[in-house]
C-alpha positions in Angstrom: -1.9 -57.7 -30.3 -1.5 -56.2 -33.8 -3.5 -53.3 -35.0 -5.3 -55.6 -37.5 -6.5 -57.9 -34.7 -7.5 -55.1 -32.3 -9.4 -53.2 -34.9 -11.1 -56.4 -36.0 -12.4 -56.8 -32.5 -13.5 -53.2 -32.3 -15.3 -53.4 -35.6 -17.2 -56.6 -34.6 -18.2 -54.9 -31.3 -20.3 -52.4 -33.4 -22.1 -55.0 -35.5 -25.4 -56.5 -34.6 -25.1 -59.4 -32.2 -27.1 -61.5 -34.7 -24.2 -61.5 -37.2 -21.1 -60.5 -35.2 -20.1 -64.1 -34.4 -20.5 -65.1 -38.1 -18.6 -62.2 -39.6 -15.0 -62.7 -40.8 -13.2 -59.4 -41.1 -11.0 -59.5 -44.2 -8.6 -56.9 -45.6 -11.2 -55.9 -48.3 -14.2 -55.8 -45.9 -16.2 -52.6 -46.4 -17.7 -51.2 -43.2 -20.8 -49.7 -44.8 -21.5 -52.1 -47.6 -20.4 -55.4 -46.0 -21.2 -54.8 -42.4 -24.0 -52.3 -42.5 -22.3 -49.5 -40.6 -24.2 -46.3 -40.4 -23.0 -42.8 -39.4 -23.6 -43.6 -35.7 -21.7 -46.8 -35.9 -18.8 -45.0 -37.6 -18.6 -42.4 -34.9 -18.8 -45.0 -32.1 -15.9 -46.9 -33.8 -13.9 -43.7 -34.1 -14.2 -43.1 -30.4 -13.3 -46.7 -29.7 -10.2 -46.5 -31.8 -9.2 -43.2 -30.3 -9.6 -44.6 -26.8 -7.9 -47.9 -27.5 -4.9 -46.5 -29.4 -4.7 -43.2 -27.5 -4.8 -41.2 -30.7 -6.9 -38.4 -32.2 -8.5 -39.0 -35.6 -10.0 -36.3 -37.8 -13.6 -37.3 -38.5 -13.3 -36.4 -42.2 -10.1 -38.5 -42.6 -11.7 -41.3 -40.8 -14.8 -41.4 -43.0 -12.5 -41.8 -46.1 -11.3 -45.1 -44.8 -14.3 -47.4 -45.3 -12.2 -50.4 -46.3 -10.8 -52.3 -43.4 -7.2 -52.5 -44.5 -7.2 -48.8 -45.3 -8.3 -48.1 -41.8 -5.6 -50.4 -40.4 -3.0 -48.6 -42.4 -4.3 -45.2 -41.3 -4.1 -46.2 -37.6 -0.6 -47.7 -38.0 0.6 -44.4 -39.4 -1.1 -42.4 -36.6 0.5 -44.5 -33.8 4.1 -44.3 -35.1 
């Protein structure tokens, strides 16, 4: 599985069950504005990503990557 696909699944996991099946994650999807992520959701996603990809992410760096594709690119750089 590619980073894009794995991250898409992780992102959907942290969305309300009411909308998670209806949401299509696109490159320009914004976690806060489009998906309603709050600070807790962001931290939970950070932990999910660290666990799944076996990397450590600086919380401040992570918060700067609100657009889905930017987060994908950030993770790809971290795992290389």
